[in-house]
N, C-alpha and C positions, 0 to 999 in steps of 0.2 A: 383663228382662235389664239387667245393668250391665256396663260395662267397667271393670276396675280396672288402673291402670298403676303398676308399682313401678319406680322409678329405681335407679341404681347404688348410692346410699347405702342405700336400703331393702333392697338385696340384699347388703350387704357382708359380713355374717357371720351365723352361725346364730342368735345371740341376737336380732338385728333382724328376721331372717326369720321368727322365731316371732311377732313382731308382725304381719308380713305375713299369716301364716296365720291369726292371730285376726281381722284385717280380712276375710279371704276367708270364713272361716266365718260371720261377720256378714252379709256380702253374700249368701251362699247362703241364710241363714235369712230374710232380709228380702225378697230379689228371686227367689229360686228358681234362677236361672241367672247364672253369672259367667264372663265371658271375660276372662283375665288377659294383660296385655302386660308383658313384662319388658325391662329394660335389662341390659347387661353388669354383671358384679359389680364394685363399687367404682369407683375413679377411678384416674388415671394412677399407676403404681407398683404397684398391686394386680396380681396375675399374670394375671388374666383380663379386665381392663378393656380397652376398645377401644384406647385410645391406647397401652397396653403392648403389645398384639398387633402394632400397626403399627410398633413399634420393634424388632421381631425382626431385621428386615433393612433396610439402607439402600435396597434395591431397591423398597421400598414408599413411597419419597418422593413419587411421583406416583400418582394414582388410576387403577387398572387393574382388570380383572376379577380378577387375582390378589390385589390388595390388598383389594378389597371381599370376596372369599371369605374371607380371613384376618380381617378386621374383623368379619365376621358371626358368627364363632365365639364371641364373648363372650356374646351373647344366647342361643345354643344351649346353651352350658354353664349359664347361669343358669336357663334354662327346665328343663333336666334336674335340676338341683339342687332347685329349688323343687318339682318334680313328685314327686321321691323323698321329700322331707320332708313334703309333703301326704299322700302315701300312708301314710308313717310315723304321721301324725297321724289316720289313718282317713278321709281325704277322697279318694274316688275322683276321678280326673282323667285328662286326656289332653293330649298335645302335638301341635300341628300346626305345622310349620315349612315355610319356603320355598314350593315349588310346592303343598304340601298345603293351605295356607291360602288360596290363590287370590288373593294379593296381586300385582298386576301392576304393574311399574314401567317408567318411560321416563326419558330424559335421560342424564346423564353419571354414570359411575361415581364414587362418593364423594359425590355430591350429586343422587341420583335423585329422582323424584317418583312418587307413586302415580297411575297412570293409570286404574286400574279394580280393583274387588274383586269376584271371583266368590264369594259367600258360600255356595254349595251345599255344599262339602266341610265347612265349619264347621257348617252346619245339620244336615247328616247325622250328623256326630259328636255333636251336642248331643242327638240321640235316644238316644244310648247313655250319655252322662254330662252332668251339668249344670255341670261345671267344666272349662274348656279353657284351656291355656296356649299363648300364641303369642309366639314370639321377635319383639321389636320391631326397627326400625331397617332392615328389609330386605324385599325381595320379589324376584320373578323377572321379568327383562326379556323382550322378544319373541324373544330368542336363546336363552332358557332359562338364563341366567347370573344368578347372585346380584348384586343391585345394592342398595347402601346408600343411606340417605335423608338424609344430612348430619347435623351435629352436633344432637342432641336429636331424631333421627328417629323414636325410639320413641313420642314424643308424638304425632307425626303418625300413626303405625300405629294407636294407640288411638283417636284421633278419627276416622279414616277407617273403622275397623272398626264404631264406634258408628253412623255413618251408614249403612253397608252392612247392618248387622244390626238397624237400628231400635231400638238400645238406649236405655233411659231417659236415661242420662248417663254421663260418664266421671269416675271418681274418680282423682285424681293424689295419690299418697303421697310426701310430701317430708320433708326434715329441718327444715322450719319449719311452724308451725301453720296456715298459709293465706297469703293475700296480705297483705303488710304495708304500713302507710302510708309507711314509709320503709325503706331498705336496713339490715337489722340489723347489718351489718358496719360500718356508718358511723354510725348513729344509735342511741343507747341507748333501750331500751324503746319501740320502735315499737308502734303499734296494729295489731291484726288487723282487717282489713276483713271484714264479714259477707256483703257483696253488691256485685257489680259487673256492669255491662252489658258484654257482650262488646267493643262497640265502644270503651268507655272502658278496657278491659283492654289493648288493643293497644299504646298508648304505653309502657306499662310493660315491654314486651318489647324495647324498643330499648336494650339495654344488653349488656355484654359476657357476662353469665351470666344470661339471662332465666330466669324460674322454669318456663316451658315454652317449646317452640319456637314462634316466631311464626307459622310456616306452619301449625302445628296449630291455632292460634287462629283464623287466617283460614279454615281448612277448617271449623272449628266454626261460624263465622258463615254459611258457605256452606250448611251442612247444619242450621243452627239446633239445634246440639247443646249442651245445658247441661254445664258443667264444674264439678267440685267439687274444690278443692284443699285438702288437710288433711295434718296431721302423721302420720307412720307410727308414731311412738312414743306416740301419744295417742289416746283415744277422744273428745276434745273435738270441737266443731263446727269446721269450717274455713270456707272462703270459697266461696260460690256465684257462678258467673259464667254469666250467661244472656243470650240475645238480649233 
């Protein structure tokens, strides 16, 4: 089993989602079982992006149960869209969201943490289909309310699921071919790194827009989960990040 995580850029339109479906089919052929974690579609300004949803009303200026519920809708929409397009391509699949996926959260609305994952529902569903989609960025707290996991929280969802399900690794699909030697927005022609140790990867995440959420990388260290970062529009090799 592997976990595949598709970010907002990878989900942005049908053309790029067709690349996602290609990677999903490859994952199913090679590993047999794929659990997919999706972010909301696109970025701020796109109609279903998380930041766009939080701009619907000024009342969402502070993190509350209501704002987290609204923010979580972007990933639900993304999951439904990808599920329909996979079905159209002849790939049977199922969606598990919220309480269905067994992801339990704690902490504050808008910046929750994953306290526990009960994988029993996911494992039961995997007896029926080998392709499951789980909306990232969210879980259910002790009061049964939706709680989101902070910016980049879908990355944490993917890594935490890998640990709970004992998956081989997590594949992160990005708009870059892997981890680069320098910021491609600032340095021309940076080199792609083929391999990094997780501990050496952490300092690269102390920036305004890290390639994955730092909490996700810390969780990967805790659970000894290998990460593979690669380009969504390419079949070329990416960057392996291992303990």
